[in-house]
C-alpha positions in Angstrom: -0.1 0.1 0.1 1.2 3.1 -0.8 2.2 5.3 2.6 -0.5 8.4 3.7 1.4 11.8 3.5 2.5 13.4 6.7 0.0 17.0 6.9 1.6 20.5 7.8 0.6 20.4 10.9 3.1 16.5 11.2 5.8 18.0 9.2 6.8 20.6 12.1 6.0 18.9 14.8 9.2 17.2 16.2 9.4 13.4 15.7 10.4 10.7 19.2 12.4 8.3 17.7 12.3 4.7 17.7 15.2 3.1 20.1 14.0 -0.2 18.5 15.3 -1.2 14.5 13.7 -2.5 12.1 15.0 -5.4 10.3 14.0 -4.8 7.3 14.9 -8.2 5.0 13.0 -7.5 0.8 12.6 -4.2 -0.5 13.0 -2.5 1.3 16.4 -2.8 1.1 16.3 -0.6 -1.6 17.0 2.8 -1.2 14.2 3.6 -3.5 11.8 1.2 -2.3 13.1 3.1 1.5 13.3 7.1 0.4 10.0 6.1 -1.9 8.2 4.9 1.8 8.9 6.6 4.3 10.5 10.2 3.4 14.3 9.5 3.9 17.6 6.7 3.2 18.0 5.4 7.0 21.7 3.9 6.9 20.7 -0.2 6.7 23.4 -2.2 9.1 23.5 -5.7 8.1 21.6 -7.8 10.2 21.0 -11.9 10.2 17.9 -13.4 11.0 18.3 -17.2 12.5 15.4 -19.6 12.8 13.5 -17.7 9.8 12.1 -18.6 5.7 13.0 -16.1 3.1 10.8 -16.5 0.1 9.1 -15.0 -2.9 5.6 -14.5 -2.0 2.7 -16.6 -4.7 1.5 -14.2 -7.7 3.8 -11.3 -6.4 7.0 -10.0 -7.5 8.2 -9.3 -3.3 9.2 -11.2 0.2 7.5 -12.5 2.7 8.9 -14.4 6.6 8.4 -16.7 8.3 10.0 -19.5 10.9 11.5 -21.6 9.6 14.3 -23.6 12.1 18.2 -23.7 10.3 17.2 -20.8 8.3 18.4 -17.6 8.0 17.9 -14.4 6.8 19.9 -11.3 5.8 18.7 -8.0 5.8 18.9 -4.3 7.2 18.8 -3.1 10.7 17.7 0.7 10.1 17.8 2.6 13.3 16.5 5.9 15.1 13.3 5.7 12.3 11.2 8.4 13.8 7.2 8.0 14.2 5.8 9.3 11.0 8.6 6.7 8.9 6.3 3.8 11.6 3.3 4.9 10.7 4.4 5.6 6.9 5.8 1.3 6.8 2.9 0.5 8.7 0.6 2.3 5.6 3.1 0.7 3.2 2.6 -2.6 4.9 -1.2 -2.6 5.5 -2.4 -5.7 4.2 -3.7 -8.9 6.0 -0.8 -10.5 4.9 2.2 -9.1 6.9 1.9 -8.9 11.2 4.4 -6.7 12.8 7.4 -9.3 14.5 10.1 -9.0 18.0 12.6 -10.8 16.1 16.1 -11.0 18.0 18.8 -10.3 15.0 22.3 -10.4 14.8 24.9 -7.8 14.1 28.5 -7.9 11.3 29.7 -8.5 15.6 27.2 -11.4 16.5 26.4 -8.7 18.2 22.5 -10.0 19.3 19.1 -7.1 18.7 15.6 -7.3 19.6 13.8 -5.0 16.1 11.4 -4.9 14.2 10.6 -7.2 11.2 6.7 -7.3 9.1 6.3 -10.9 9.0 3.6 -13.4 7.3 0.6 -14.4 9.3 0.2 -18.3 9.8 -2.7 -18.6 7.8 -0.6 -17.2 5.2 2.0 -19.3 4.7 0.4 -21.0 2.2 1.1 -18.0 0.1 4.8 -18.0 0.8 6.2 -20.7 -2.5 10.1 -22.6 -2.0 11.7 -19.2 -4.1 14.2 -17.9 -2.6 14.2 -13.9 -3.0 16.3 -12.0 -4.3 17.2 -8.6 -4.1 19.4 -8.3 -7.0 17.0 -9.9 -9.1 14.0 -8.1 -8.1 15.4 -4.9 -9.0 17.3 -5.5 -12.6 13.2 -6.9 -13.0 11.1 -5.3 -11.3 11.6 -2.2 -9.5 10.4 0.6 -11.7 6.9 -1.1 -12.6 7.3 -2.0 -8.9 8.3 1.5 -7.3 5.4 2.9 -9.8 2.5 0.7 -8.8 4.3 2.3 -5.0 3.0 5.7 -6.3 -0.3 4.1 -7.8 -1.0 2.4 -4.3 -1.5 -0.2 -6.0 0.3 -3.7 -3.7 -1.1 -6.0 -1.6 -0.6 -9.9 -1.0 
């Protein structure tokens, strides 16, 4: 879904930053998508999520994650997101398919961090294919169309 635009009042109000980072594993890894969704381009810190598999959603160009023993999902931690960015992320992920999950990720130095991830809800596990998702393949084959659909608010699970 497309992010909602901030009102003039929200633009003037100082935004408190969250101490809990976002763990991004799919389209939000791409700077163009993160910027289109949040209006910002935070610096991402490489991280991995153990015990979760990242798979392509059937009939969609983007992935989802679900618990899976032994699996590892790589991604980025985005720290310091403000309330406006979180609202826009929630609007982007506002789909019956995803829900917020608190997960424990490991950064590049193997330090553990609690983070928020948008994971596929159990009732939609059947929507996940067995195919892995590739950010580079997505960038080459789907990014332009995806960004156009995002701007029009025409994404969904």
